[in-house]
C-alpha positions as CSV (number, residue, x, y, z in Angstrom):
1,M,176.9,129.8,218.4
2,T,180.6,129.1,218.8
3,S,181.2,125.9,216.9
4,V,180.2,124.0,213.8
5,E,178.9,121.2,216.0
6,A,176.6,123.6,217.9
7,G,175.3,125.0,214.5
8,L,174.6,121.5,213.2
9,R,172.7,120.7,216.4
10,S,170.6,123.9,215.9
11,L,169.9,123.0,212.3
12,V,168.7,119.5,213.4
13,A,166.6,121.0,216.1
14,R,165.0,123.2,213.4
15,G,164.1,120.1,211.3
16,F,166.9,119.7,208.9
17,R,167.7,116.2,207.7
18,F,171.3,115.3,206.9
19,Q,173.0,112.8,204.6
20,H,176.7,111.9,205.0
21,I,178.2,111.1,201.7
22,A,181.5,109.1,201.4
23,D,183.9,108.5,198.6
24,R,184.7,104.9,197.3
25,Q,187.2,104.5,200.1
26,G,184.6,105.3,202.7
27,E,186.0,108.7,203.6
28,L,183.4,111.4,204.4
29,T,183.5,113.9,201.6
30,I,180.3,116.0,202.1
31,I,177.5,116.5,204.5
32,V,174.2,117.6,202.9
33,G,171.3,119.0,204.9
34,T,167.9,119.9,203.6
35,Y,164.7,121.4,205.0
36,G,161.5,121.6,203.0
37,W,159.1,124.6,203.2
38,P,155.8,124.8,201.2
39,G,157.0,125.6,197.8
40,C,160.7,125.8,198.4
41,C,163.7,124.1,200.0
42,D,166.7,125.1,202.0
43,R,169.9,123.1,201.5
44,I,173.4,123.3,203.0
45,E,176.5,121.5,201.7
46,I,179.4,121.2,204.1
47,H,182.7,120.2,202.5
48,G,184.7,120.7,205.6
49,E,185.0,123.0,208.6
50,H,186.2,125.9,206.4
51,E,184.0,125.4,203.3
52,A,180.2,125.4,202.9
53,S,177.4,126.7,200.8
54,A,173.7,127.1,201.4
55,V,170.7,127.9,199.1
56,R,167.0,128.5,199.2
57,T,165.4,127.3,196.0
58,S,161.9,127.5,194.6
59,A,160.8,126.0,191.3
60,E,164.4,125.8,190.1
61,T,165.0,129.5,191.1
62,V,167.6,130.5,193.6
63,A,165.9,132.8,196.1
64,W,168.9,133.1,198.4
65,S,172.5,131.8,198.7
66,Q,175.5,132.0,200.9
67,D,179.1,130.6,200.5
68,G,181.9,130.8,203.0
69,D,183.3,129.1,206.1
70,T,181.0,126.6,207.6
71,L,180.2,128.4,210.8
72,S,179.3,131.6,209.0
73,V,177.1,129.8,206.4
74,I,175.2,127.9,209.2
75,A,174.7,131.2,211.1
76,A,173.3,132.9,207.9
77,L,171.0,130.0,207.3
78,L,169.7,130.0,210.9
79,E,169.1,133.8,210.7
80,L,167.1,133.4,207.4
81,P,163.4,134.1,208.0
82,P,160.8,131.7,206.7
83,P,160.1,132.3,203.0
84,A,156.6,133.6,203.4
85,E,157.5,136.2,206.0
86,P,157.7,139.8,204.8
87,S,161.2,140.1,206.4
88,F,162.5,137.5,203.8
89,V,163.7,139.3,200.7
90,D,164.8,137.0,197.8
91,S,167.7,137.6,195.5
92,A,165.4,139.5,193.1
93,G,164.4,141.9,195.9
94,R,160.9,140.5,196.4
95,A,159.7,140.4,200.0
96,G,157.9,137.4,201.5
97,S,158.4,135.1,198.5
98,P,160.2,131.8,198.3
């Protein structure tokens, strides 16, 4: 993946839904993408080409998070295994848990 646009297309192909949020003047201020898994949710907030954050949450617990430039955050989110897979290790060190 070499561009933010390609990354966004990959997230859409994976099933992410996006909202484009504007300020009072109609200027785009943030793009929010979400994807729901059984028992948890992945979310990405894009504030610009150079600033984004992503989280995987479950029952108000952050299982994984990443901040940085948009392309790197999208890449990390795309590489994240499904929450029930043993290869997913949450922020508490538990494998295969959302």
